N, C-alpha and C positions, 0 to 999 in steps of 0.2 A: 766151903761155899762163899762164893763173892757176890754181892748184889750192888748194883752201881745206877744210883737213882739219878734222874736227869730232868729238866724241863721246867724247874720251878722260875719265879722272875716276880715282877712288880706289874699289877695290873689294876685299872680303875674298877670300882664296883659296877657289877653287870657283865664283866669280862669273862673270859675263859683262858683255861690253860690245859694242857696235856702233860701229864708226868708220865715217864717211862721208868722201869727198872727192870735192867738187864741181869739175869742171872747166869753164874757159870758154876763149874763145879759140883752140879747138883741134878738129880733126875726131874728136872723140872717139871715136866708134865704129870709128874706122879705126886707133886706138892700142891697143898693148900698155899695161897699167897694172900696177901693183904696189905693194905694202906693204912697207916696210923700217921696221927700229927700230934704235935705238941705245942700249944701257944705259949708265950711268956707267963709264967707264974703259975701254969696249969700241967696237971698230969698228961701224960701220953694216951691218946684215946683212939681205938678202934674206928675209922672212916667208912671202910670197906673191904668186903672179904670174897675172895673166889675160891671156890673148891676145884679140884683136881677135875671135878666132873662139868665145871662150869657154872653150877649153881652159885648165886651171888647174895649178899645180904648187906645191907647198907645202915650206918647212924640215922637215927631219926632226923636229925639235924641237916642231913647232905641228900636224903633220899629224892628223888625227882631233878636232882641238879648234879649230882656227879655218876659216873658210870664207869665202873671196873670192867676190864677185859683183859684177856690173855691171848698171846700169840704163841704157842707150843713149839712152832718150827723156828721162831726167833728167839725162844727162853726169855721172853718178856712179859712182864704185866703191865697195864697201862690204867692210868687214872684221868678219865674225862672230867674236867670241872667247868660247870658252866654257872651263869648268874652268880658269879663270885661276889660274898659281901665281906665287908672289914673284919668281921668275927671268923672268916675262914682264913685269916693270917696265923701262919705257923710254920715249923719246919715239918715236912712230910717224910713219913718213913716207909720203905715198904719193907715186907717181912716173908720170909719163906717159914712155914710153919712145921717143916719136917725136923725131927729129932728134938733138940732143945730150942730150937728156932734160932734164925739167923736174921740180922738186921742190915739193911743199907745205910750209907752215911748221912742219908737226910738231904733234902732239898728245900729251899726257903720259898715260901709263897707269901708275897705281901700285896694286900688288897686295900687300896686308898679309896676314901669315900669322895 
């Protein structure tokens, strides 16, 4: 399984970004997927989760601002991030929860005040 994350960048507070994670080598539509982030000096945390059914769950810190979605025809999971704040600055990783779990390489999001 390979996961290729993209879409990170630098934005000002209040801005938006959309992250994408393209999967290959997996039965994507059958797998639960998620986005994690790791800020400097902090542990990696789960930000958003989408089940194979399409059900979603979010960390309290991003509820109402972030939206996770998936396109099974493109084997891709997305994270739409709005109203970004400096505390959202982190490396964002996508994860395939099948088996022991598979990680993408991470994409950096930097939010300036």
